[in-house]
Chimera marker file (.cmm) of the C-alpha trace (Angstrom):
<marker_set name="trace">
<marker id="1" x="118.258" y="99.405" z="44.532" r="1" g="1" b="0" radius="0.5"/>
<marker id="2" x="119.576" y="97.881" z="47.866" r="1" g="1" b="0" radius="0.5"/>
<marker id="3" x="117.213" y="95.765" z="49.275" r="1" g="1" b="0" radius="0.5"/>
<marker id="4" x="116.107" y="96.020" z="52.057" r="1" g="1" b="0" radius="0.5"/>
<marker id="5" x="115.903" y="92.325" z="54.477" r="1" g="1" b="0" radius="0.5"/>
<marker id="6" x="114.240" y="92.922" z="57.145" r="1" g="1" b="0" radius="0.5"/>
<marker id="7" x="115.559" y="90.881" z="60.425" r="1" g="1" b="0" radius="0.5"/>
<marker id="8" x="112.464" y="89.765" z="62.259" r="1" g="1" b="0" radius="0.5"/>
<marker id="9" x="112.489" y="87.993" z="65.116" r="1" g="1" b="0" radius="0.5"/>
<marker id="10" x="110.914" y="85.162" z="66.041" r="1" g="1" b="0" radius="0.5"/>
<marker id="11" x="108.766" y="85.163" z="69.314" r="1" g="1" b="0" radius="0.5"/>
<marker id="12" x="109.384" y="81.726" z="70.127" r="1" g="1" b="0" radius="0.5"/>
<marker id="13" x="113.138" y="82.618" z="70.363" r="1" g="1" b="0" radius="0.5"/>
<marker id="14" x="112.839" y="85.507" z="72.346" r="1" g="1" b="0" radius="0.5"/>
<marker id="15" x="110.563" y="83.542" z="75.257" r="1" g="1" b="0" radius="0.5"/>
<marker id="16" x="113.078" y="80.691" z="74.753" r="1" g="1" b="0" radius="0.5"/>
<marker id="17" x="116.128" y="83.089" z="75.532" r="1" g="1" b="0" radius="0.5"/>
<marker id="18" x="114.531" y="84.799" z="79.005" r="1" g="1" b="0" radius="0.5"/>
<marker id="19" x="113.543" y="81.201" z="80.391" r="1" g="1" b="0" radius="0.5"/>
<marker id="20" x="116.767" y="80.711" z="79.763" r="1" g="1" b="0" radius="0.5"/>
<marker id="21" x="118.196" y="83.361" z="81.005" r="1" g="1" b="0" radius="0.5"/>
<marker id="22" x="114.972" y="83.342" z="83.731" r="1" g="1" b="0" radius="0.5"/>
<marker id="23" x="116.723" y="79.378" z="84.650" r="1" g="1" b="0" radius="0.5"/>
<marker id="24" x="119.901" y="80.237" z="85.611" r="1" g="1" b="0" radius="0.5"/>
<marker id="25" x="119.542" y="82.219" z="88.707" r="1" g="1" b="0" radius="0.5"/>
<marker id="26" x="117.093" y="79.386" z="89.318" r="1" g="1" b="0" radius="0.5"/>
<marker id="27" x="119.149" y="76.569" z="89.008" r="1" g="1" b="0" radius="0.5"/>
<marker id="28" x="122.230" y="78.600" z="91.146" r="1" g="1" b="0" radius="0.5"/>
<marker id="29" x="119.889" y="79.095" z="93.997" r="1" g="1" b="0" radius="0.5"/>
<marker id="30" x="119.156" y="75.207" z="93.914" r="1" g="1" b="0" radius="0.5"/>
<marker id="31" x="122.670" y="74.514" z="93.893" r="1" g="1" b="0" radius="0.5"/>
<marker id="32" x="123.477" y="77.137" z="96.639" r="1" g="1" b="0" radius="0.5"/>
<marker id="33" x="120.740" y="74.518" z="98.270" r="1" g="1" b="0" radius="0.5"/>
<marker id="34" x="122.143" y="71.399" z="97.544" r="1" g="1" b="0" radius="0.5"/>
<marker id="35" x="125.450" y="72.393" z="99.261" r="1" g="1" b="0" radius="0.5"/>
<marker id="36" x="123.509" y="73.328" z="102.564" r="1" g="1" b="0" radius="0.5"/>
<marker id="37" x="121.779" y="70.536" z="102.917" r="1" g="1" b="0" radius="0.5"/>
<marker id="38" x="124.830" y="68.281" z="102.199" r="1" g="1" b="0" radius="0.5"/>
<marker id="39" x="127.007" y="71.253" z="105.059" r="1" g="1" b="0" radius="0.5"/>
<marker id="40" x="123.974" y="70.450" z="107.128" r="1" g="1" b="0" radius="0.5"/>
<marker id="41" x="124.411" y="66.841" z="106.537" r="1" g="1" b="0" radius="0.5"/>
<marker id="42" x="128.339" y="66.045" z="106.998" r="1" g="1" b="0" radius="0.5"/>
<marker id="43" x="128.442" y="69.042" z="110.135" r="1" g="1" b="0" radius="0.5"/>
<marker id="44" x="125.671" y="66.803" z="112.104" r="1" g="1" b="0" radius="0.5"/>
<marker id="45" x="127.373" y="63.375" z="111.106" r="1" g="1" b="0" radius="0.5"/>
<marker id="46" x="130.296" y="65.335" z="112.608" r="1" g="1" b="0" radius="0.5"/>
<marker id="47" x="128.589" y="66.603" z="115.936" r="1" g="1" b="0" radius="0.5"/>
<marker id="48" x="126.739" y="62.753" z="116.634" r="1" g="1" b="0" radius="0.5"/>
<marker id="49" x="130.989" y="61.519" z="115.786" r="1" g="1" b="0" radius="0.5"/>
<marker id="50" x="131.866" y="64.371" z="118.777" r="1" g="1" b="0" radius="0.5"/>
<marker id="51" x="128.776" y="63.296" z="120.931" r="1" g="1" b="0" radius="0.5"/>
<marker id="52" x="129.252" y="59.422" z="121.257" r="1" g="1" b="0" radius="0.5"/>
<marker id="53" x="132.734" y="59.956" z="121.180" r="1" g="1" b="0" radius="0.5"/>
<marker id="54" x="133.048" y="62.343" z="123.808" r="1" g="1" b="0" radius="0.5"/>
<marker id="55" x="130.307" y="59.656" z="125.567" r="1" g="1" b="0" radius="0.5"/>
<marker id="56" x="133.134" y="57.154" z="125.432" r="1" g="1" b="0" radius="0.5"/>
<marker id="57" x="135.667" y="59.070" z="126.846" r="1" g="1" b="0" radius="0.5"/>
<marker id="58" x="133.693" y="60.048" z="129.853" r="1" g="1" b="0" radius="0.5"/>
<marker id="59" x="132.073" y="56.664" z="130.412" r="1" g="1" b="0" radius="0.5"/>
<marker id="60" x="135.972" y="55.874" z="130.357" r="1" g="1" b="0" radius="0.5"/>
<marker id="61" x="137.494" y="57.768" z="133.647" r="1" g="1" b="0" radius="0.5"/>
<marker id="62" x="134.107" y="56.775" z="134.884" r="1" g="1" b="0" radius="0.5"/>
<marker id="63" x="135.122" y="53.623" z="135.532" r="1" g="1" b="0" radius="0.5"/>
<marker id="64" x="138.826" y="54.640" z="136.395" r="1" g="1" b="0" radius="0.5"/>
<marker id="65" x="137.320" y="57.708" z="138.964" r="1" g="1" b="0" radius="0.5"/>
<marker id="66" x="135.781" y="53.616" z="140.085" r="1" g="1" b="0" radius="0.5"/>
<marker id="67" x="138.310" y="50.984" z="139.902" r="1" g="1" b="0" radius="0.5"/>
<marker id="68" x="140.649" y="54.280" z="141.801" r="1" g="1" b="0" radius="0.5"/>
<marker id="69" x="137.759" y="54.630" z="144.725" r="1" g="1" b="0" radius="0.5"/>
<marker id="70" x="137.851" y="50.946" z="144.828" r="1" g="1" b="0" radius="0.5"/>
<marker id="71" x="141.109" y="49.730" z="145.497" r="1" g="1" b="0" radius="0.5"/>
<marker id="72" x="141.768" y="53.561" z="148.020" r="1" g="1" b="0" radius="0.5"/>
<marker id="73" x="139.344" y="52.247" z="150.097" r="1" g="1" b="0" radius="0.5"/>
<marker id="74" x="140.496" y="48.355" z="149.901" r="1" g="1" b="0" radius="0.5"/>
<marker id="75" x="142.144" y="47.452" z="152.788" r="1" g="1" b="0" radius="0.5"/>
<marker id="76" x="144.930" y="44.883" z="151.489" r="1" g="1" b="0" radius="0.5"/>
<marker id="77" x="146.256" y="47.597" z="149.754" r="1" g="1" b="0" radius="0.5"/>
<marker id="78" x="146.361" y="50.006" z="153.427" r="1" g="1" b="0" radius="0.5"/>
<marker id="79" x="147.209" y="46.873" z="154.840" r="1" g="1" b="0" radius="0.5"/>
<marker id="80" x="150.746" y="46.457" z="153.153" r="1" g="1" b="0" radius="0.5"/>
<marker id="81" x="152.042" y="50.061" z="153.465" r="1" g="1" b="0" radius="0.5"/>
<marker id="82" x="150.936" y="49.587" z="157.003" r="1" g="1" b="0" radius="0.5"/>
<marker id="83" x="152.724" y="46.876" z="157.411" r="1" g="1" b="0" radius="0.5"/>
<marker id="84" x="155.904" y="46.562" z="159.189" r="1" g="1" b="0" radius="0.5"/>
<marker id="85" x="159.578" y="45.928" z="157.279" r="1" g="1" b="0" radius="0.5"/>
<marker id="86" x="161.015" y="47.242" z="154.463" r="1" g="1" b="0" radius="0.5"/>
<marker id="87" x="158.961" y="47.123" z="150.308" r="1" g="1" b="0" radius="0.5"/>
<marker id="88" x="160.697" y="45.167" z="149.042" r="1" g="1" b="0" radius="0.5"/>
<marker id="89" x="160.874" y="42.129" z="152.184" r="1" g="1" b="0" radius="0.5"/>
<marker id="90" x="157.307" y="42.357" z="151.343" r="1" g="1" b="0" radius="0.5"/>
<marker id="91" x="157.031" y="41.183" z="148.146" r="1" g="1" b="0" radius="0.5"/>
<marker id="92" x="159.733" y="38.545" z="148.410" r="1" g="1" b="0" radius="0.5"/>
<marker id="93" x="157.597" y="37.806" z="151.042" r="1" g="1" b="0" radius="0.5"/>
<marker id="94" x="154.831" y="37.073" z="149.178" r="1" g="1" b="0" radius="0.5"/>
<marker id="95" x="152.951" y="37.518" z="152.722" r="1" g="1" b="0" radius="0.5"/>
<marker id="96" x="149.430" y="38.113" z="153.410" r="1" g="1" b="0" radius="0.5"/>
<marker id="97" x="149.047" y="41.439" z="151.816" r="1" g="1" b="0" radius="0.5"/>
<marker id="98" x="150.507" y="40.085" z="149.100" r="1" g="1" b="0" radius="0.5"/>
<marker id="99" x="148.389" y="37.897" z="148.307" r="1" g="1" b="0" radius="0.5"/>
<marker id="100" x="144.935" y="39.677" z="148.656" r="1" g="1" b="0" radius="0.5"/>
<marker id="101" x="146.235" y="43.128" z="147.086" r="1" g="1" b="0" radius="0.5"/>
<marker id="102" x="146.362" y="41.225" z="144.149" r="1" g="1" b="0" radius="0.5"/>
<marker id="103" x="142.838" y="38.679" z="145.439" r="1" g="1" b="0" radius="0.5"/>
<marker id="104" x="141.762" y="42.162" z="145.667" r="1" g="1" b="0" radius="0.5"/>
<marker id="105" x="142.527" y="43.403" z="141.841" r="1" g="1" b="0" radius="0.5"/>
<marker id="106" x="141.667" y="39.999" z="140.213" r="1" g="1" b="0" radius="0.5"/>
<marker id="107" x="138.420" y="41.134" z="141.662" r="1" g="1" b="0" radius="0.5"/>
<marker id="108" x="138.497" y="44.856" z="140.069" r="1" g="1" b="0" radius="0.5"/>
<marker id="109" x="139.280" y="42.751" z="136.673" r="1" g="1" b="0" radius="0.5"/>
<marker id="110" x="135.418" y="40.506" z="136.678" r="1" g="1" b="0" radius="0.5"/>
<marker id="111" x="133.559" y="43.619" z="137.984" r="1" g="1" b="0" radius="0.5"/>
<marker id="112" x="135.161" y="45.642" z="134.933" r="1" g="1" b="0" radius="0.5"/>
<marker id="113" x="135.345" y="42.785" z="132.423" r="1" g="1" b="0" radius="0.5"/>
<marker id="114" x="137.404" y="43.740" z="129.041" r="1" g="1" b="0" radius="0.5"/>
<marker id="115" x="137.832" y="47.155" z="130.406" r="1" g="1" b="0" radius="0.5"/>
<marker id="116" x="141.056" y="46.189" z="132.219" r="1" g="1" b="0" radius="0.5"/>
<marker id="117" x="143.618" y="45.222" z="129.791" r="1" g="1" b="0" radius="0.5"/>
<marker id="118" x="146.337" y="43.720" z="133.104" r="1" g="1" b="0" radius="0.5"/>
<marker id="119" x="146.046" y="45.316" z="136.418" r="1" g="1" b="0" radius="0.5"/>
<marker id="120" x="148.992" y="44.815" z="138.410" r="1" g="1" b="0" radius="0.5"/>
<marker id="121" x="150.199" y="46.504" z="142.218" r="1" g="1" b="0" radius="0.5"/>
<marker id="122" x="153.071" y="48.492" z="142.274" r="1" g="1" b="0" radius="0.5"/>
<marker id="123" x="155.287" y="50.450" z="144.379" r="1" g="1" b="0" radius="0.5"/>
<marker id="124" x="158.331" y="51.875" z="144.996" r="1" g="1" b="0" radius="0.5"/>
<marker id="125" x="161.364" y="50.970" z="147.680" r="1" g="1" b="0" radius="0.5"/>
<marker id="126" x="162.238" y="54.268" z="149.130" r="1" g="1" b="0" radius="0.5"/>
<link id1="1" id2="2" r="1" g="1" b="0" radius="0.2"/>
<link id1="2" id2="3" r="1" g="1" b="0" radius="0.2"/>
<link id1="3" id2="4" r="1" g="1" b="0" radius="0.2"/>
<link id1="4" id2="5" r="1" g="1" b="0" radius="0.2"/>
<link id1="5" id2="6" r="1" g="1" b="0" radius="0.2"/>
<link id1="6" id2="7" r="1" g="1" b="0" radius="0.2"/>
<link id1="7" id2="8" r="1" g="1" b="0" radius="0.2"/>
<link id1="8" id2="9" r="1" g="1" b="0" radius="0.2"/>
<link id1="9" id2="10" r="1" g="1" b="0" radius="0.2"/>
<link id1="10" id2="11" r="1" g="1" b="0" radius="0.2"/>
<link id1="11" id2="12" r="1" g="1" b="0" radius="0.2"/>
<link id1="12" id2="13" r="1" g="1" b="0" radius="0.2"/>
<link id1="13" id2="14" r="1" g="1" b="0" radius="0.2"/>
<link id1="14" id2="15" r="1" g="1" b="0" radius="0.2"/>
<link id1="15" id2="16" r="1" g="1" b="0" radius="0.2"/>
<link id1="16" id2="17" r="1" g="1" b="0" radius="0.2"/>
<link id1="17" id2="18" r="1" g="1" b="0" radius="0.2"/>
<link id1="18" id2="19" r="1" g="1" b="0" radius="0.2"/>
<link id1="19" id2="20" r="1" g="1" b="0" radius="0.2"/>
<link id1="20" id2="21" r="1" g="1" b="0" radius="0.2"/>
<link id1="21" id2="22" r="1" g="1" b="0" radius="0.2"/>
<link id1="22" id2="23" r="1" g="1" b="0" radius="0.2"/>
<link id1="23" id2="24" r="1" g="1" b="0" radius="0.2"/>
<link id1="24" id2="25" r="1" g="1" b="0" radius="0.2"/>
<link id1="25" id2="26" r="1" g="1" b="0" radius="0.2"/>
<link id1="26" id2="27" r="1" g="1" b="0" radius="0.2"/>
<link id1="27" id2="28" r="1" g="1" b="0" radius="0.2"/>
<link id1="28" id2="29" r="1" g="1" b="0" radius="0.2"/>
<link id1="29" id2="30" r="1" g="1" b="0" radius="0.2"/>
<link id1="30" id2="31" r="1" g="1" b="0" radius="0.2"/>
<link id1="31" id2="32" r="1" g="1" b="0" radius="0.2"/>
<link id1="32" id2="33" r="1" g="1" b="0" radius="0.2"/>
<link id1="33" id2="34" r="1" g="1" b="0" radius="0.2"/>
<link id1="34" id2="35" r="1" g="1" b="0" radius="0.2"/>
<link id1="35" id2="36" r="1" g="1" b="0" radius="0.2"/>
<link id1="36" id2="37" r="1" g="1" b="0" radius="0.2"/>
<link id1="37" id2="38" r="1" g="1" b="0" radius="0.2"/>
<link id1="38" id2="39" r="1" g="1" b="0" radius="0.2"/>
<link id1="39" id2="40" r="1" g="1" b="0" radius="0.2"/>
<link id1="40" id2="41" r="1" g="1" b="0" radius="0.2"/>
<link id1="41" id2="42" r="1" g="1" b="0" radius="0.2"/>
<link id1="42" id2="43" r="1" g="1" b="0" radius="0.2"/>
<link id1="43" id2="44" r="1" g="1" b="0" radius="0.2"/>
<link id1="44" id2="45" r="1" g="1" b="0" radius="0.2"/>
<link id1="45" id2="46" r="1" g="1" b="0" radius="0.2"/>
<link id1="46" id2="47" r="1" g="1" b="0" radius="0.2"/>
<link id1="47" id2="48" r="1" g="1" b="0" radius="0.2"/>
<link id1="48" id2="49" r="1" g="1" b="0" radius="0.2"/>
<link id1="49" id2="50" r="1" g="1" b="0" radius="0.2"/>
<link id1="50" id2="51" r="1" g="1" b="0" radius="0.2"/>
<link id1="51" id2="52" r="1" g="1" b="0" radius="0.2"/>
<link id1="52" id2="53" r="1" g="1" b="0" radius="0.2"/>
<link id1="53" id2="54" r="1" g="1" b="0" radius="0.2"/>
<link id1="54" id2="55" r="1" g="1" b="0" radius="0.2"/>
<link id1="55" id2="56" r="1" g="1" b="0" radius="0.2"/>
<link id1="56" id2="57" r="1" g="1" b="0" radius="0.2"/>
<link id1="57" id2="58" r="1" g="1" b="0" radius="0.2"/>
<link id1="58" id2="59" r="1" g="1" b="0" radius="0.2"/>
<link id1="59" id2="60" r="1" g="1" b="0" radius="0.2"/>
<link id1="60" id2="61" r="1" g="1" b="0" radius="0.2"/>
<link id1="61" id2="62" r="1" g="1" b="0" radius="0.2"/>
<link id1="62" id2="63" r="1" g="1" b="0" radius="0.2"/>
<link id1="63" id2="64" r="1" g="1" b="0" radius="0.2"/>
<link id1="64" id2="65" r="1" g="1" b="0" radius="0.2"/>
<link id1="65" id2="66" r="1" g="1" b="0" radius="0.2"/>
<link id1="66" id2="67" r="1" g="1" b="0" radius="0.2"/>
<link id1="67" id2="68" r="1" g="1" b="0" radius="0.2"/>
<link id1="68" id2="69" r="1" g="1" b="0" radius="0.2"/>
<link id1="69" id2="70" r="1" g="1" b="0" radius="0.2"/>
<link id1="70" id2="71" r="1" g="1" b="0" radius="0.2"/>
<link id1="71" id2="72" r="1" g="1" b="0" radius="0.2"/>
<link id1="72" id2="73" r="1" g="1" b="0" radius="0.2"/>
<link id1="73" id2="74" r="1" g="1" b="0" radius="0.2"/>
<link id1="74" id2="75" r="1" g="1" b="0" radius="0.2"/>
<link id1="75" id2="76" r="1" g="1" b="0" radius="0.2"/>
<link id1="76" id2="77" r="1" g="1" b="0" radius="0.2"/>
<link id1="77" id2="78" r="1" g="1" b="0" radius="0.2"/>
<link id1="78" id2="79" r="1" g="1" b="0" radius="0.2"/>
<link id1="79" id2="80" r="1" g="1" b="0" radius="0.2"/>
<link id1="80" id2="81" r="1" g="1" b="0" radius="0.2"/>
<link id1="81" id2="82" r="1" g="1" b="0" radius="0.2"/>
<link id1="82" id2="83" r="1" g="1" b="0" radius="0.2"/>
<link id1="83" id2="84" r="1" g="1" b="0" radius="0.2"/>
<link id1="84" id2="85" r="1" g="1" b="0" radius="0.2"/>
<link id1="85" id2="86" r="1" g="1" b="0" radius="0.2"/>
<link id1="86" id2="87" r="1" g="1" b="0" radius="0.2"/>
<link id1="87" id2="88" r="1" g="1" b="0" radius="0.2"/>
<link id1="88" id2="89" r="1" g="1" b="0" radius="0.2"/>
<link id1="89" id2="90" r="1" g="1" b="0" radius="0.2"/>
<link id1="90" id2="91" r="1" g="1" b="0" radius="0.2"/>
<link id1="91" id2="92" r="1" g="1" b="0" radius="0.2"/>
<link id1="92" id2="93" r="1" g="1" b="0" radius="0.2"/>
<link id1="93" id2="94" r="1" g="1" b="0" radius="0.2"/>
<link id1="94" id2="95" r="1" g="1" b="0" radius="0.2"/>
<link id1="95" id2="96" r="1" g="1" b="0" radius="0.2"/>
<link id1="96" id2="97" r="1" g="1" b="0" radius="0.2"/>
<link id1="97" id2="98" r="1" g="1" b="0" radius="0.2"/>
<link id1="98" id2="99" r="1" g="1" b="0" radius="0.2"/>
<link id1="99" id2="100" r="1" g="1" b="0" radius="0.2"/>
<link id1="100" id2="101" r="1" g="1" b="0" radius="0.2"/>
<link id1="101" id2="102" r="1" g="1" b="0" radius="0.2"/>
<link id1="102" id2="103" r="1" g="1" b="0" radius="0.2"/>
<link id1="103" id2="104" r="1" g="1" b="0" radius="0.2"/>
<link id1="104" id2="105" r="1" g="1" b="0" radius="0.2"/>
<link id1="105" id2="106" r="1" g="1" b="0" radius="0.2"/>
<link id1="106" id2="107" r="1" g="1" b="0" radius="0.2"/>
<link id1="107" id2="108" r="1" g="1" b="0" radius="0.2"/>
<link id1="108" id2="109" r="1" g="1" b="0" radius="0.2"/>
<link id1="109" id2="110" r="1" g="1" b="0" radius="0.2"/>
<link id1="110" id2="111" r="1" g="1" b="0" radius="0.2"/>
<link id1="111" id2="112" r="1" g="1" b="0" radius="0.2"/>
<link id1="112" id2="113" r="1" g="1" b="0" radius="0.2"/>
<link id1="113" id2="114" r="1" g="1" b="0" radius="0.2"/>
<link id1="114" id2="115" r="1" g="1" b="0" radius="0.2"/>
<link id1="115" id2="116" r="1" g="1" b="0" radius="0.2"/>
<link id1="116" id2="117" r="1" g="1" b="0" radius="0.2"/>
<link id1="117" id2="118" r="1" g="1" b="0" radius="0.2"/>
<link id1="118" id2="119" r="1" g="1" b="0" radius="0.2"/>
<link id1="119" id2="120" r="1" g="1" b="0" radius="0.2"/>
<link id1="120" id2="121" r="1" g="1" b="0" radius="0.2"/>
<link id1="121" id2="122" r="1" g="1" b="0" radius="0.2"/>
<link id1="122" id2="123" r="1" g="1" b="0" radius="0.2"/>
<link id1="123" id2="124" r="1" g="1" b="0" radius="0.2"/>
<link id1="124" id2="125" r="1" g="1" b="0" radius="0.2"/>
<link id1="125" id2="126" r="1" g="1" b="0" radius="0.2"/>
</marker_set>
């Protein structure tokens, strides 16, 4: 006389189990989407920062080119090299060309405040 115990499955338990199983892929999908959004947001921030730094660098080199063109066309600098005599003597003599070159450099510092830390006229003796 064995008694058979009938194991009955509760329909609510089965439904809860199926819902739980169905929610796992939804949760994983939501996590993947959120990760993608976060990565995309970080990439946009990096792109913006890189663009900003590139623009600052381009502006720096544009100023440097402007300064080189201004000094290349300034007669104060040309006059120094065209003047007869040794470079060392011309510098030690503090002639008009050296004074004019220094004035031109001071003017550049006024044109580009904060961009030129220190400007000086350097020449090498041969």
